[in-house]
C-alpha positions in Angstrom: 30.8 32.9 -60.9 27.3 32.1 -62.1 24.5 33.3 -59.9 23.2 29.7 -59.4 26.6 28.4 -58.5 27.2 31.3 -56.1 23.9 31.0 -54.4 24.3 27.2 -54.0 27.8 27.6 -52.5 26.7 30.3 -50.2 23.7 28.3 -49.0 25.8 25.1 -48.6 28.7 26.8 -46.8 26.5 28.7 -44.4 24.1 25.9 -43.7 23.6 24.9 -40.1 23.3 21.2 -39.5 19.9 19.8 -38.6 20.7 18.4 -35.2 19.0 15.1 -34.5 19.1 13.9 -30.9 19.3 10.1 -30.6 19.1 8.6 -27.1 16.4 6.0 -27.7 16.8 2.4 -27.0 16.9 0.8 -30.4 15.5 -2.6 -29.4 12.4 -1.0 -28.0 11.8 0.9 -31.2 12.3 -2.0 -33.5 9.2 -2.9 -35.6 6.9 -0.5 -33.8 5.3 0.5 -37.2 5.2 -3.1 -38.5 2.2 -5.4 -38.3 4.5 -8.2 -37.0 3.8 -11.4 -35.0 3.5 -9.5 -31.8 0.9 -7.1 -33.3 -0.9 -9.9 -35.0 -1.3 -11.8 -31.8 -2.7 -8.8 -30.1 -5.3 -7.9 -32.8 -6.1 -11.1 -34.6 -8.2 -14.1 -33.6 -6.2 -17.3 -33.0 -7.7 -18.8 -36.2 -6.5 -15.8 -38.3 -3.1 -15.8 -36.7 -2.5 -19.5 -37.3 -3.7 -19.1 -40.9 -1.2 -16.2 -41.6 1.6 -18.2 -39.9 0.9 -21.2 -42.1 0.9 -19.0 -45.2 4.2 -17.4 -44.2 5.9 -20.7 -43.3 4.4 -23.2 -45.7 2.7 -21.2 -48.4 -0.9 -22.3 -47.4 -3.8 -20.4 -48.9 -5.7 -18.0 -46.7 -9.5 -18.5 -46.9 -11.7 -15.5 -47.7 -13.4 -15.6 -44.3 -10.0 -15.5 -42.6 -8.8 -12.8 -44.9 -11.7 -10.6 -43.6 -10.5 -11.3 -40.0 -6.9 -10.4 -40.9 -8.1 -7.2 -42.7 -10.2 -6.1 -39.7 -7.3 -6.7 -37.3 -4.9 -4.8 -39.7 -7.3 -1.9 -40.0 -7.7 -1.6 -36.2 -4.0 -1.7 -35.7 -3.4 0.9 -38.4 -6.1 3.3 -37.3 -4.7 3.2 -33.7 -1.3 4.1 -35.2 -2.8 7.2 -37.0 -3.0 5.7 -40.5 -5.7 7.3 -42.8 -5.0 5.4 -46.0 -4.0 2.0 -47.2 -2.0 1.0 -50.3 -0.7 -2.1 -52.0 3.1 -1.5 -52.1 4.8 -3.2 -55.0 7.9 -3.2 -57.1 7.2 -2.8 -60.8 9.8 -3.2 -63.5 10.8 0.5 -63.2 13.5 -0.4 -60.6 11.6 1.6 -57.8 8.5 1.0 -55.7 4.9 2.0 -56.5 1.8 2.7 -54.4 -1.7 4.0 -54.9 -3.3 5.3 -51.6 -7.0 4.7 -50.8 -8.7 6.1 -47.8 -10.3 3.7 -45.3 -13.4 5.9 -45.8 -16.6 4.4 -47.2 -20.2 5.6 -47.4 -23.4 3.9 -46.2 -26.6 4.2 -48.2 -27.9 6.8 -45.7 -25.0 9.1 -46.3 -23.1 8.2 -43.1 -19.3 7.7 -43.3 -17.3 4.8 -41.8 -13.9 3.3 -42.0 -13.8 0.2 -44.1 -11.1 -2.3 -45.1 -12.1 -6.0 -45.8 -10.5 -9.1 -47.0 -11.1 -8.4 -50.7 -9.3 -5.0 -50.4 -6.4 -6.7 -48.5 -5.9 -9.6 -50.8 -6.2 -7.8 -54.2 -6.3 -4.4 -55.9 -6.5 -3.3 -59.4 -4.1 -0.4 -60.1 -3.8 1.2 -63.5 -1.0 -0.8 -65.2 -1.0 1.0 -68.5 2.1 3.2 -67.8 4.3 0.5 -66.2 6.8 -1.3 -68.3 5.4 -4.6 -69.7 7.8 -5.5 -72.5 4.9 -6.1 -74.9 2.9 -8.4 -72.6 -0.1 -6.1 -73.0 -1.0 -3.1 -75.2 -0.7 0.4 -73.8 -4.5 0.8 -73.9 -5.0 -2.3 -71.8 -4.8 -0.8 -68.4 -5.8 -3.6 -66.1 -3.2 -5.2 -63.7 -3.5 -6.8 -60.3 -1.6 -6.5 -57.1 -1.9 -9.5 -54.7 -1.0 -9.6 -51.0 2.3 -11.2 -50.0 1.7 -12.5 -46.5 5.4 -13.5 -46.1 6.4 -9.8 -45.9 4.6 -7.9 -43.1 2.5 -4.8 -43.6 3.9 -1.5 -42.2 2.9 2.1 -41.7 4.9 4.7 -43.6 3.7 8.2 -42.9 -0.1 7.9 -42.6 -0.4 5.0 -45.0 -0.8 1.3 -44.2 1.5 -0.3 -46.8 0.8 -3.9 -47.8 3.6 -5.6 -49.7 2.2 -7.3 -52.9 3.1 -8.9 -56.1 2.1 -7.2 -59.4 0.8 -9.2 -62.4 -0.9 -8.5 -65.7 -4.6 -9.3 -66.5 -3.4 -12.5 -68.1 -1.3 -13.5 -65.1 2.3 -12.7 -66.2 4.5 -11.1 -63.6 5.1 -7.4 -64.1 7.3 -7.0 -61.0 10.5 -8.0 -59.3 8.9 -9.8 -56.4 7.0 -12.6 -58.1 9.9 -14.3 -59.8 11.9 -13.9 -56.6 9.2 -15.6 -54.5 9.1 -18.5 -57.0 12.9 -18.8 -56.9 12.8 -18.9 -53.1 10.3 -21.8 -53.3 12.5 -23.6 -55.9 15.7 -23.4 -53.8 13.7 -24.3 -50.7 12.4 -27.5 -52.3 15.8 -28.5 -53.8 18.0 -27.6 -50.8 15.6 -29.3 -48.3 15.9 -32.6 -50.2 19.7 -32.4 -50.2 19.9 -31.3 -46.6 17.9 -34.4 -45.6 21.0 -36.5 -46.5 22.5 -35.0 -43.3 19.5 -34.3 -41.1 16.1 -35.9 -41.6 14.5 -33.2 -39.4 15.0 -30.4 -41.9 11.7 -29.4 -43.3 12.5 -26.0 -44.9 15.5 -24.1 -46.3 15.4 -20.3 -46.6 17.7 -18.1 -48.7 19.2 -15.3 -46.6 20.4 -12.0 -47.7 22.5 -9.2 -46.1 23.0 -6.3 -48.4 25.5 -3.5 -48.0 24.2 -0.2 -49.4 26.8 2.3 -50.6 25.7 5.9 -51.4 26.9 9.5 -51.7 25.5 12.5 -49.7 25.7 15.8 -51.6 24.4 19.1 -50.3 21.0 19.6 -51.9 21.7 23.2 -53.1 24.9 22.1 -54.8 23.2 19.0 -56.4 20.3 21.1 -57.6 22.8 23.6 -59.2 24.0 20.7 -61.5 21.4 19.8 -64.2 23.3 16.6 -64.9 23.1 15.3 -61.3 19.4 16.4 -61.1 18.4 14.7 -64.3 20.7 11.6 -64.5 22.0 11.0 -60.9 25.6 11.5 -62.0 28.0 14.2 -63.1 28.5 14.1 -66.9 31.2 16.7 -66.8 33.7 17.9 -64.2 37.4 17.9 -63.7 38.9 15.9 -60.9 39.8 18.0 -57.8 43.4 18.2 -56.7 42.5 16.1 -53.7 40.2 13.2 -54.1 40.6 9.9 -52.3 44.4 9.6 -52.8 45.1 9.8 -49.0 42.5 7.2 -48.0 41.6 9.6 -45.2 37.9 9.4 -45.6 37.6 5.6 -45.4 36.4 4.6 -41.9 37.2 8.1 -40.7 35.2 10.2 -38.3 31.7 10.7 -39.7 30.9 14.4 -40.5 28.3 15.8 -38.1 25.8 16.6 -40.9 26.0 13.1 -42.3 25.9 11.6 -38.8 22.7 13.5 -38.0 21.2 12.2 -41.2 22.3 8.6 -40.3 20.8 8.8 -36.8 17.4 9.8 -38.1 17.5 7.3 -40.9 18.4 4.5 -38.5 15.6 5.3 -36.1 13.0 5.5 -38.9 14.3 2.3 -40.4 14.2 0.4 -37.1 10.5 1.5 -36.6 9.8 -0.1 -39.9 11.6 -3.3 -38.9 14.7 -2.8 -41.0 17.5 -4.2 -38.8 20.2 -1.6 -39.7 23.4 -2.2 -37.8 26.5 -0.8 -39.5 27.4 2.7 -40.7 30.7 4.1 -41.9 32.6 6.4 -44.3 33.4 4.7 -47.6 36.5 5.3 -49.7 35.5 8.3 -51.8 34.8 11.8 -50.3 31.1 12.1 -49.2 30.6 8.4 -49.8 29.0 6.2 -47.0 27.7 2.7 -46.4 24.8 1.3 -44.4 24.3 -2.4 -43.7 21.7 -4.4 -41.8 21.6 -7.8 -40.0 20.8 -10.7 -42.4 17.2 -11.6 -43.1 15.2 -13.9 -45.2 15.8 -12.8 -48.8 12.3 -11.7 -49.8 12.0 -9.5 -46.7 15.6 -8.2 -47.1 14.8 -7.2 -50.7 11.6 -5.4 -49.5 13.6 -3.7 -46.8 16.3 -2.5 -49.2 13.7 -1.0 -51.6 11.9 0.7 -48.7 15.2 2.0 -47.2 16.2 3.7 -50.5 12.9 5.5 -50.5 13.3 6.5 -46.8 16.8 7.7 -47.4 15.6 10.2 -50.1 13.0 11.6 -47.7 15.2 11.9 -44.7 18.0 13.4 -46.8 15.6 16.3 -47.9 15.0 17.1 -44.2 18.8 17.4 -43.7 19.3 19.4 -46.9 21.1 16.5 -48.6 20.7 14.8 -51.9 21.3 11.0 -51.9 23.1 9.6 -55.0 22.6 5.9 -55.7 24.2 6.0 -59.1 27.0 3.4 -59.5 29.5 6.1 -60.7 28.4 9.6 -59.9 31.9 11.2 -60.1 34.7 10.3 -62.4 38.1 9.7 -60.9 36.8 8.4 -57.5 35.2 5.2 -56.4 31.6 4.4 -57.4 29.0 2.6 -55.3 27.9 -1.0 -55.1 25.4 -3.0 -53.1 27.2 -6.2 -52.0 24.7 -9.1 -51.6 25.8 -11.5 -48.9 23.9 -14.8 -49.6 23.5 -18.0 -47.7 21.1 -20.9 -47.0 19.6 -21.7 -43.6 17.6 -24.7 -42.5 14.5 -24.9 -40.3 16.7 -26.4 -37.7 18.8 -23.3 -37.4 21.8 -24.4 -39.4 23.7 -22.2 -41.9 24.4 -24.6 -44.7 27.4 -22.6 -45.9 29.0 -22.6 -42.4 31.5 -25.4 -41.5 30.6 -27.4 -38.4 32.5 -29.1 -35.6 32.1 -32.6 -37.0 33.1 -34.3 -40.3 29.4 -34.9 -41.1 28.6 -31.2 -40.7 31.6 -30.4 -42.9 30.5 -32.8 -45.5 27.1 -31.0 -45.5 29.0 -27.6 -45.8 31.1 -28.9 -48.7 28.0 -30.2 -50.5 26.3 -26.9 -50.6 29.6 -24.9 -51.0 30.7 -27.0 -54.1 27.3 -27.1 -55.6 27.1 -23.3 -55.4 30.4 -22.9 -57.2 29.3 -25.4 -59.8 26.1 -23.4 -60.3 28.0 -20.2 -60.8 30.3 -22.0 -63.3 27.4 -23.3 -65.4 25.5 -20.0 -65.4 28.2 -17.3 -65.1 26.8 -15.3 -68.1 23.3 -15.3 -66.6 24.7 -14.1 -63.3 26.5 -11.3 -65.1 23.3 -10.3 -66.9 21.5 -10.0 -63.5 23.7 -7.0 -62.6 23.8 -5.3 -66.0 22.8 -1.6 -66.1 24.0 1.6 -67.7 25.2 2.8 -64.4 27.0 -0.5 -63.5 28.8 -0.5 -66.8 30.8 2.6 -65.5 31.8 0.8 -62.3 32.6 -2.8 -63.1 36.3 -3.3 -63.6 37.1 0.4 -62.9 39.9 -0.5 -60.4 37.5 -0.2 -57.5 34.9 -2.8 -58.2 34.9 -6.4 -59.4 35.5 -6.9 -63.2 32.8 -7.8 -65.6 34.3 -11.4 -65.6 32.4 -13.5 -63.2 34.7 -15.7 -61.0 34.6 -17.2 -57.6 37.2 -16.5 -54.8 37.4 -19.0 -52.0 40.9 -18.4 -50.5 44.0 -20.5 -50.4 43.0 -22.8 -47.5 39.7 -23.9 -49.1 41.4 -24.2 -52.4 43.7 -26.7 -50.8 40.8 -28.6 -49.4 39.1 -28.9 -52.8 42.4 -29.9 -54.4 42.7 -32.8 -51.8 39.1 -33.8 -52.4 39.6 -33.8 -56.2 42.4 -36.4 -55.8 40.4 -38.9 -53.7 40.0 -42.4 -55.1 37.1 -42.8 -57.5 34.4 -45.2 -56.5 33.9 -46.7 -53.0 36.3 -45.5 -50.4 38.3 -47.9 -48.3 37.9 -47.6 -44.5 41.4 -46.1 -44.4 40.7 -43.6 -47.1 37.4 -42.6 -45.5 39.1 -42.1 -42.1 41.9 -40.1 -43.6 39.6 -38.0 -45.7 37.2 -37.2 -42.8 39.9 -36.6 -40.2 42.6 -34.9 -42.2 40.6 -33.0 -44.8 37.0 -32.6 -44.0 37.4 -32.5 -40.2 39.9 -29.7 -40.3 37.8 -27.1 -42.2 36.7 -25.1 -39.1 40.3 -24.8 -37.9 41.4 -23.8 -41.4 38.7 -21.1 -41.8 39.7 -19.4 -38.6 42.8 -18.1 -40.5 41.0 -17.6 -43.8 40.3 -14.0 -43.2 41.6 -12.5 -46.5 38.9 -11.0 -48.8 39.7 -10.5 -52.4 38.1 -7.1 -53.2 38.6 -7.7 -56.9 36.4 -10.8 -56.9 32.7 -10.5 -58.0 31.7 -13.6 -56.1 33.7 -14.4 -53.0 33.3 -16.8 -50.1 33.8 -15.0 -46.8 33.6 -17.6 -44.1 29.9 -18.6 -43.9 28.4 -16.9 -47.0 29.0 -15.9 -50.6 29.3 -12.2 -51.2 28.1 -11.1 -54.7 30.1 -7.9 -54.8 29.2 -6.9 -58.4 25.6 -5.8 -57.7 25.2 -2.1 -58.4 24.1 0.4 -55.8 20.9 1.5 -57.5 19.8 -2.1 -58.3 16.9 -3.9 -56.9 18.4 -7.0 -55.1 15.5 -9.1 -56.4 16.9 -9.9 -59.8 20.4 -11.0 -58.8 19.0 -13.0 -55.9 16.3 -14.6 -58.1 19.0 -15.7 -60.5 21.3 -17.0 -57.8 18.5 -19.0 -56.1 17.4 -20.4 -59.4 20.8 -21.6 -60.6 21.6 -23.1 -57.1 18.2 -24.9 -57.1 18.8 -26.3 -60.5 22.2 -27.5 -59.5 21.0 -29.1 -56.3 18.2 -31.0 -58.1 20.8 -32.4 -60.5 23.2 -33.3 -57.7 20.5 -35.2 -55.8 19.6 -37.2 -59.0 23.2 -38.1 -59.5 23.8 -39.1 -55.9 20.6 -41.2 -55.7 21.6 -42.9 -59.0 24.9 -44.0 -57.6 23.3 -45.2 -54.4 20.7 -47.3 -56.2 22.6 -48.5 -59.3 26.1 -48.8 -57.9 25.1 -49.8 -54.4 27.3 -47.1 -52.9 27.1 -45.8 -49.4 25.7 -42.3 -49.2 29.0 -40.6 -48.2 30.9 -42.4 -51.0 28.3 -41.3 -53.6 28.4 -37.7 -52.3 32.3 -37.6 -52.4 32.4 -39.0 -55.9 29.9 -36.5 -57.3 31.6 -33.5 -55.5 35.0 -34.7 -56.8 33.7 -34.4 -60.4 32.1 -31.0 -59.7 35.4 -29.7 -58.4 37.1 -30.8 -61.6 34.6 -29.4 -64.1 34.1 -26.1 -62.3 37.8 -25.4 -61.6 38.0 -22.7 -64.3 35.5 -20.4 -62.5 37.8 -20.2 -59.4 40.3 -17.4 -59.3 42.4 -16.1 -56.4 44.4 -13.3 -58.0 44.1 -9.7 -59.1 40.8 -9.3 -61.0 41.8 -5.9 -62.3 44.9 -7.2 -64.2 45.2 -7.5 -68.0 46.7 -11.0 -67.3 43.4 -12.1 -65.8 41.5 -10.9 -68.8 43.8 -13.0 -71.0 43.6 -16.0 -68.7 39.8 -15.8 -68.4 39.5 -15.8 -72.2 41.7 -18.9 -72.3 39.4 -20.5 -69.8 36.3 -19.7 -71.9 34.8 -17.3 -69.4 32.7 -14.4 -70.6 33.8 -10.8 -70.3 30.7 -8.7 -71.2 31.6 -5.1 -70.5 28.4 -3.5 -71.7 24.8 -4.0 -70.8 23.4 -4.9 -74.3 26.1 -7.5 -74.6 25.5 -9.0 -71.1 21.7 -9.1 -71.5 21.9 -11.6 -74.4 22.3 -14.3 -71.7 18.8 -13.5 -70.4 17.1 -14.8 -73.5 19.5 -17.7 -74.2 17.9 -21.1 -74.7 19.6 -22.4 -71.6 18.1 -19.5 -69.5 14.6 -20.1 -70.8 14.9 -23.8 -70.0 16.2 -23.0 -66.5 13.3 -20.7 -65.5 10.6 -22.7 -67.2 11.7 -25.9 -65.6 11.6 -24.4 -62.2 8.3 -22.6 -62.9 9.9 -19.2 -62.1 9.1 -17.5 -65.4 7.7 -18.5 -68.7 9.2 -17.5 -72.1 6.8 -14.6 -72.5 7.9 -13.1 -69.2 11.6 -13.7 -69.9 11.4 -12.0 -73.3 9.4 -9.1 -71.9 12.0 -8.4 -69.2 14.8 -8.5 -71.8 12.9 -5.9 -73.9 12.3 -3.7 -70.8 15.9 -3.7 -69.8 17.1 -2.9 -73.3 14.7 0.0 -73.5 15.7 1.2 -70.1 19.4 1.2 -71.1 18.7 3.0 -74.3 16.6 5.7 -72.6 19.2 6.4 -69.9 21.9 6.8 -72.5 19.6 9.0 -74.6 18.8 11.2 -71.6 22.5 11.5 -70.8 23.3 12.4 -74.3 20.7 15.2 -74.4 21.9 16.5 -71.0 25.6 16.6 -71.9 24.7 18.3 -75.2 22.7 21.0 -73.4 25.3 21.6 -70.8 28.2 21.9 -73.2 26.4 24.1 -75.8 24.3 26.2 -73.5 26.6 26.5 -70.4 30.2 25.6 -71.2 30.7 27.1 -74.7 29.1 30.5 -73.9 31.2 30.8 -70.7 34.4 29.9 -72.6 33.6 32.4 -75.3 33.0 35.1 -72.7 36.4 34.4 -71.1 38.0 34.2 -74.5 36.6 37.7 -75.3 38.2 39.0 -72.1 41.5 37.6 -73.2 41.2 39.1 -76.7 40.4 42.5 -75.2 43.5 42.1 -73.0 45.7 41.2 -76.0 44.4 44.2 -77.9 45.2 46.4 -75.0 48.8 45.0 -74.9 49.1 45.7 -78.6 48.1 49.3 -78.2 50.7 49.7 -75.4 53.6 47.7 -76.8 53.0 47.8 -80.5 54.9 45.2 -82.5 56.4 43.7 -79.3 53.0 42.6 -78.0 53.3 39.1 -79.5 56.2 38.3 -77.3 54.6 39.8 -74.2 51.1 38.3 -74.9 52.5 34.9 -76.0 50.7 32.9 -73.2 47.4 34.8 -73.7 47.5 34.0 -77.4 48.2 30.4 -76.7 45.3 30.3 -74.2 43.0 31.8 -76.8 44.0 29.1 -79.3 43.5 26.3 -76.7 40.1 27.6 -75.8 39.1 27.9 -79.5 40.3 24.3 -80.1 38.3 22.9 -77.2 35.2 24.9 -78.2 35.5 23.6 -81.8 35.9 20.0 -80.6 33.0 20.2 -78.2 30.7 21.6 -80.9 31.7 19.1 -83.6 31.4 16.1 -81.2 28.0 17.2 -80.1 26.9 17.4 -83.7 28.3 13.9 -84.5 26.7 12.5 -81.3 23.3 14.0 -82.2 23.4 12.6 -85.7 24.2 9.1 -84.3 21.4 9.5 -81.8 18.9 10.3 -84.6 20.1 7.3 -86.5 19.7 5.0 -83.5 16.2 6.4 -82.8 15.0 5.1 -86.2 16.0 1.5 -85.4 12.8 -0.4 -84.4 14.4 -3.5 -82.9 15.2 -2.9 -79.2 18.4 -4.9 -79.1 19.9 -3.3 -82.2 18.9 0.2 -81.0 20.6 -0.5 -77.6 23.8 -1.6 -79.3 23.7 1.5 -81.5 23.4 3.8 -78.5 26.2 1.8 -76.8 28.6 1.7 -79.7 27.9 4.8 -81.6 26.4 7.4 -79.2 27.9 6.7 -75.8 31.6 7.0 -76.9 31.1 10.7 -77.6 30.3 11.4 -73.9 33.9 11.0 -72.8 35.2 12.9 -75.8 32.9 15.8 -75.1 33.7 15.6 -71.4 37.4 15.7 -72.0 37.2 19.0 -73.8 34.7 20.5 -71.3 37.0 19.5 -68.4 40.0 21.0 -70.1 38.1 24.3 -70.3 37.2 24.1 -66.6 40.9 24.5 -65.7 41.5 27.2 -68.4 38.5 29.5 -67.8 38.4 32.0 -64.9 36.8 30.3 -61.9 34.7 33.4 -61.3 33.0 32.8 -64.7 32.6 29.0 -64.6 28.9 28.1 -64.4 29.0 24.6 -63.0 29.6 23.7 -59.4 32.9 22.0 -59.3 33.9 18.6 -57.8 35.9 20.2 -55.1 32.8 22.0 -54.0 30.4 19.1 -54.4 32.6 16.6 -52.5 34.2 18.7 -49.9 31.5 21.1 -48.7 30.3 19.9 -45.3 
């Protein structure tokens, strides 16, 4: 056994758990490190508090004078909490968060020091933007970029830094982050949904998009993870034979949480609650050492910020408990990967969930309006929705008999399917009093009763209705929720705008009653969007064939899926809603292609290094032992040695075959990588890596994994799956 593997196993097996006592009342801790409404009332002037509330609720501008008051209050609160620095906390297009810390310290002309933080420092900063992805928006030598305060997401203290959530834009104003387009999409869906909601309740003044994410992850002992260069450098295992026991028995799912993991979770939950993240659910997931954490639903922008912050917190807490957190969508072959289910809905200023059936026919007509329009939006933009979850990691997971397929479809359950079928067959035009009564009492009025029994959840569906929300199950575990949520909000906003135009036209030109007009339009939407609805097994080959007949896309790779992001239809969508302009759209496409290419490039280099510098030398060493053994048998048994050493000779041949295959495949892979690197166009380069480089990974892995079961365990240099996944 290699020294590194031995040391890692010894350390992991003899590690004592970091015990974390947890007896605190969670509600009392919640938000104690957040500059929330309670803290604002305590530290702000009434004028400043009202201005911030108006900015949060209605998007009103905060005047410079008021910004100074807010900054002063925020500084006093932060200093009382032990903060020494402040930072604009933002989400660049790297997929993670970024921050630059500045001390509150300032100097007076006489040399005296004081703590300073004013409105200008609160509202805007100028971090160096030269090394962040821009997709060609600016040259590398043009370093200037701006972060601007987002008052809708409260500031918080993390460590000793006051963190102020911000957007991040270029010198010329284009968005260089995930938050800016999300905020614009939230405004778009608010405007569109509010106008439609007024058909049913004139008192509605605002509609917010809500999000409840479910974060799946793996916990691996830190020493074992550090002994694997592939896990350390790529976040996943590039080689490794499946253990005899994996997840076949389903004994880990919802089982008793291991003590080490539970201690980690306890501390994570308390730190999250202090930061205002309303974590609620924890449990074992299907695969060994896989877990899930989920919060209570929040407004989508805040929920996205909280998920990004949580992933950072998880890494830091994990270090204290000698764990490594893996967010990769498929860190281990042969067992389930990880997703981040995004549960989405719309809620009004009057406290109504627009995707929740009510107790009256009118409330249910409202529900059906938003329910059917959402399905229609997904139908019209299924390729764009697929592009929003595309990544090198998610390509491994989608359709792998554990996660939704790459085909976007909507599952609504048999009962609601029956309701839509009945609505589809209503009489076109004005409804007679009898038809209207029958429809409202026997179809629309029964929806709540029906949904009580509609408890099945199709785990193979990428976009499923689950009673009062849609669950976008195809989002990857390492993803920033902002992109899929931005796309979903945008397509629903576009659809609702079109719906209202059509309804108003029927009311004005055909002199229809409002309900008749709504029913007529919804009936047409049910018909035209029927092909996106699917209730069966999303993993089956039959569904792939059926989806192709229906004209649905099946983009199994990221370069293929990303084409939808620069389609004419997509550009028109985002520009019409003022979410992104063409320059920003093309830039993001370029960034995502480059990110995909670089991740495959890194994985190719790592697997080549592991195979040639670790696996092959070990296999040769063991082979030499076998050869020495055969020679000894020949000296003892003479000509009879071939019969006696038959198995050893076969083993030597098998090892030679796998060594030869590994070496030649690495050479071919390296040659293809060199060719791909010479391609200047990002899309063509990404496709070259996808089609010509990546396929060698599995071929090389196959032969490495065969050697793992042939070579003496005492010699094998890599920590094995059975050790990574079953060491407590």
